[in-house]
C-alpha positions as CSV (number, residue, x, y, z in Angstrom):
1,X,115.2,-30.5,-92.4
2,X,117.2,-33.6,-91.7
3,X,117.0,-35.3,-88.3
4,X,120.6,-34.2,-87.5
5,X,119.7,-30.6,-88.2
6,X,116.6,-30.8,-86.0
7,X,118.7,-32.2,-83.1
8,X,121.2,-29.4,-83.6
9,X,118.4,-26.8,-83.6
10,X,116.9,-28.2,-80.4
11,X,120.3,-28.1,-78.7
12,X,120.8,-24.5,-79.8
13,X,117.4,-23.5,-78.5
14,X,118.0,-25.3,-75.2
15,X,121.4,-23.7,-74.8
16,X,119.9,-20.3,-75.5
17,X,117.1,-20.8,-72.9
18,X,119.6,-21.9,-70.3
19,X,121.7,-18.9,-71.0
20,X,118.7,-16.5,-70.7
21,X,117.5,-18.2,-67.5
22,X,121.0,-18.0,-66.0
23,X,121.3,-14.4,-67.0
24,X,117.9,-13.6,-65.5
25,X,119.0,-15.3,-62.2
26,X,122.2,-13.3,-62.2
27,X,120.4,-10.1,-62.8
28,X,117.8,-10.9,-60.1
29,X,120.5,-11.7,-57.6
30,X,122.3,-8.5,-58.5
31,X,119.1,-6.5,-58.2
32,X,118.3,-8.0,-54.8
33,X,121.8,-7.1,-53.6
34,X,121.3,-3.5,-54.7
35,X,117.9,-3.3,-53.0
36,X,119.3,-4.8,-49.8
37,X,122.2,-2.4,-49.7
38,X,119.8,0.5,-50.3
39,X,117.6,-0.6,-47.5
40,X,120.5,-1.0,-45.1
41,X,121.6,2.6,-45.9
42,X,118.0,3.9,-45.4
43,X,117.6,2.1,-42.1
44,X,120.9,3.4,-40.9
45,X,119.9,7.0,-41.7
46,X,116.5,6.5,-40.1
47,X,118.1,5.2,-36.9
48,X,120.5,8.1,-36.8
49,X,117.7,10.7,-37.3
50,X,115.6,9.1,-34.5
51,X,118.4,9.4,-32.0
52,X,117.2,11.8,-29.4
53,X,119.0,15.0,-29.0
54,X,120.1,15.1,-25.3
55,X,122.0,18.3,-25.6
56,X,120.0,21.1,-24.1
57,X,119.3,24.1,-26.3
58,X,121.6,26.9,-25.0
59,X,119.0,29.7,-25.3
60,X,116.2,27.9,-23.4
61,X,115.6,27.7,-19.7
62,X,114.5,24.6,-17.8
63,X,111.1,26.3,-17.3
64,X,110.6,26.5,-21.1
65,X,111.7,22.9,-21.6
66,X,109.2,21.7,-19.0
67,X,106.5,23.9,-20.6
68,X,107.2,22.3,-24.1
69,X,106.5,18.9,-22.7
70,X,103.4,20.1,-21.0
71,X,102.0,21.7,-24.2
72,X,102.5,18.4,-26.0
73,X,100.1,16.8,-23.5
74,X,97.4,19.5,-23.1
75,X,97.1,21.3,-26.5
76,X,95.6,18.2,-28.3
77,X,93.0,18.0,-25.6
78,X,92.1,21.6,-25.8
79,X,92.1,21.6,-29.6
80,X,89.6,18.7,-29.7
81,X,87.2,20.3,-27.2
82,X,87.5,23.8,-28.6
83,X,86.8,22.7,-32.2
84,X,83.8,20.7,-31.1
85,X,82.0,24.1,-30.2
86,X,80.7,24.9,-33.7
87,X,77.3,26.4,-33.0
88,X,78.6,29.9,-32.6
89,X,81.8,31.8,-31.8
90,X,80.4,32.9,-28.4
91,X,80.8,29.3,-27.2
92,X,84.4,29.2,-28.2
93,X,85.2,32.7,-26.7
94,X,83.6,31.5,-23.4
95,X,85.7,28.3,-23.5
96,X,88.9,30.3,-24.1
97,X,88.2,32.8,-21.4
98,X,87.3,30.1,-18.8
99,X,90.3,27.9,-19.6
100,X,92.8,30.8,-19.3
101,X,91.1,32.0,-16.1
102,X,91.3,28.5,-14.6
103,X,95.0,28.2,-15.4
104,X,95.7,31.5,-13.7
105,X,93.6,30.6,-10.7
106,X,95.3,27.2,-10.4
107,X,98.8,28.5,-10.5
108,X,98.3,31.7,-8.5
109,X,98.3,29.9,-5.0
110,X,101.7,28.4,-5.9
111,X,103.0,31.8,-6.7
112,X,101.9,33.4,-3.4
113,X,104.8,33.9,-0.9
114,X,105.0,32.1,2.4
115,X,104.2,35.2,4.5
116,X,100.9,35.8,2.6
117,X,100.0,32.1,3.1
118,X,100.6,32.2,6.8
119,X,98.5,35.4,7.1
120,X,95.7,33.7,5.3
121,X,95.8,30.8,7.6
122,X,95.5,33.0,10.6
123,X,92.5,34.8,9.2
124,X,90.9,31.4,8.4
125,X,91.4,30.3,12.0
126,X,89.7,33.5,13.4
127,X,86.7,32.9,11.1
128,X,86.3,29.3,12.3
129,X,86.4,30.4,15.9
130,X,83.7,33.0,15.4
131,X,81.5,30.3,13.8
132,X,82.1,27.9,16.6
133,X,81.0,30.5,19.2
134,X,77.9,31.4,17.4
135,X,76.8,27.8,16.9
136,X,77.6,26.8,20.5
137,X,75.6,29.7,21.9
138,X,72.3,28.7,20.2
139,X,70.7,26.3,22.7
140,X,67.6,26.0,20.5
141,X,69.5,23.9,18.0
142,X,70.0,21.1,20.5
143,X,66.2,20.8,21.0
144,X,65.3,20.8,17.4
145,X,63.7,17.5,16.1
146,X,64.1,16.9,12.4
147,X,61.0,15.1,11.0
148,X,62.1,15.0,7.4
149,X,62.5,11.6,5.7
150,X,65.8,10.5,4.4
151,X,64.7,11.1,0.8
152,X,63.6,14.7,1.7
153,X,67.0,15.3,3.4
154,X,68.9,14.0,0.4
155,X,66.8,16.1,-2.0
156,X,67.4,19.3,0.1
157,X,71.1,18.6,0.4
158,X,71.4,18.1,-3.3
159,X,69.6,21.5,-3.9
160,X,71.9,23.2,-1.5
161,X,75.1,21.8,-3.1
162,X,76.7,24.3,-5.4
163,X,77.2,23.3,-9.0
164,X,81.1,23.0,-9.4
165,X,80.7,24.6,-12.8
166,X,79.4,27.7,-11.2
167,X,82.4,28.1,-9.0
168,X,84.6,27.2,-11.9
169,X,83.2,30.1,-14.0
170,X,83.0,32.6,-11.1
171,X,84.0,36.1,-12.2
172,X,84.1,35.2,-15.9
173,X,81.2,36.0,-18.2
174,X,80.4,34.0,-21.3
175,X,78.3,31.4,-23.0
176,X,77.2,28.7,-20.5
177,X,77.9,25.8,-23.0
178,X,81.4,27.1,-23.5
179,X,81.9,27.3,-19.8
180,X,80.7,23.7,-19.2
181,X,82.9,22.4,-22.0
182,X,85.9,24.3,-20.5
183,X,85.1,22.8,-17.1
184,X,85.2,19.3,-18.5
185,X,88.3,20.0,-20.6
186,X,90.2,21.6,-17.7
187,X,89.6,18.6,-15.5
188,X,91.6,16.5,-18.0
189,X,94.6,18.8,-18.0
190,X,94.7,20.3,-14.5
191,X,96.9,17.7,-12.9
192,X,99.4,17.9,-15.8
193,X,99.7,21.7,-15.3
194,X,100.2,21.4,-11.6
195,X,102.7,18.6,-11.8
196,X,104.8,20.4,-14.4
197,X,104.8,23.7,-12.4
198,X,105.8,21.9,-9.2
199,X,108.9,20.5,-10.9
200,X,110.3,24.0,-10.9
201,X,111.8,25.7,-7.8
202,X,113.9,28.4,-9.5
203,X,112.0,31.7,-9.5
204,X,113.0,32.6,-13.0
205,X,111.9,29.2,-14.4
206,X,108.6,29.6,-12.7
207,X,108.0,33.1,-14.1
208,X,109.0,32.0,-17.6
209,X,106.8,28.9,-17.3
210,X,103.8,30.9,-16.2
211,X,104.1,33.8,-18.7
212,X,104.8,31.6,-21.7
213,X,102.0,29.2,-20.7
214,X,99.4,31.9,-20.8
215,X,100.8,33.4,-23.9
216,X,100.9,30.1,-25.8
217,X,97.4,29.2,-24.7
218,X,96.1,32.4,-26.3
219,X,98.2,31.9,-29.4
220,X,97.0,28.3,-29.9
221,X,93.3,29.4,-29.4
222,X,93.9,32.0,-32.1
223,X,95.3,29.2,-34.3
224,X,92.4,27.0,-33.7
225,X,89.9,29.7,-34.5
226,X,91.7,30.4,-37.8
227,X,91.5,26.7,-38.7
228,X,87.8,26.8,-38.0
229,X,87.1,29.5,-40.5
230,X,83.8,28.3,-42.1
231,X,84.0,30.2,-45.4
232,X,86.9,30.7,-47.7
233,X,86.6,32.8,-50.8
234,X,87.1,30.5,-53.9
235,X,89.5,32.0,-56.5
236,X,87.8,33.0,-59.7
237,X,88.3,35.0,-62.8
238,X,86.4,37.3,-65.2
239,X,85.7,34.6,-67.8
240,X,84.1,32.3,-65.2
241,X,82.0,35.2,-63.8
242,X,80.7,36.1,-67.3
243,X,80.0,32.5,-68.2
244,X,78.1,32.0,-64.9
245,X,76.0,35.1,-65.4
246,X,75.1,34.1,-69.0
247,X,74.3,30.5,-68.1
248,X,70.6,29.7,-69.1
249,X,68.2,28.5,-66.5
250,X,67.5,24.8,-66.6
251,X,64.0,23.9,-67.7
252,X,62.5,21.4,-65.3
253,X,60.4,19.9,-68.1
254,X,63.4,19.1,-70.2
255,X,65.0,17.3,-67.2
256,X,61.9,15.2,-66.7
257,X,62.0,14.2,-70.4
258,X,65.6,13.2,-70.2
259,X,65.0,11.1,-67.2
260,X,62.1,9.3,-68.8
261,X,64.3,8.5,-71.8
């Protein structure tokens, strides 16, 4: 090859490389433009999908809407605590019963009418008056000298104090561990339930809120229990069953030999 031919070859190669490089740059730029356009479209769609729907659903009441927001707050709490009771189903049944009973007891005073509330206040006043009269009539109490130490007084007062878990579970039978867990769990959600119910003043909203709250609690507990199913039958077939029944027993000696090798 002459020097002139070599120079021509080099120039051709250089021109080819420049062309390939330029083509790659153009293709890369075009690809980037396509990707950028696709990302803009996806971001626009995502933004539109995340726009909150402020239009109220026609077939729902305010009570149901308030209840939905409440369930979003309390159901995760109840699910975590309920599913932590794995020793036996008696614990979970007790947890369920005590939670539902506590919700009913919490909302019942708010559902009592004003007349019944006033009557209850009058009865309470009468009881207080009787107590004051009895205490005031015992002159021996004024002469009593308490010789207990402060430590003894504190110990006796602590013994006399009622365990709040006992009053929480009053009237409901069930496993004590489930009751205790329900007590702790309900303390986390009690304020949410009261605050949500007190938002409603319409009688129909209150009734729907109350009825659907109890119903949904029961349904969610059923759902949690189903998810806790400890044993699920594994699908099988006849060929596997036959092969499993004919499988020879493993000889321990052979295993030891293989391990030594």
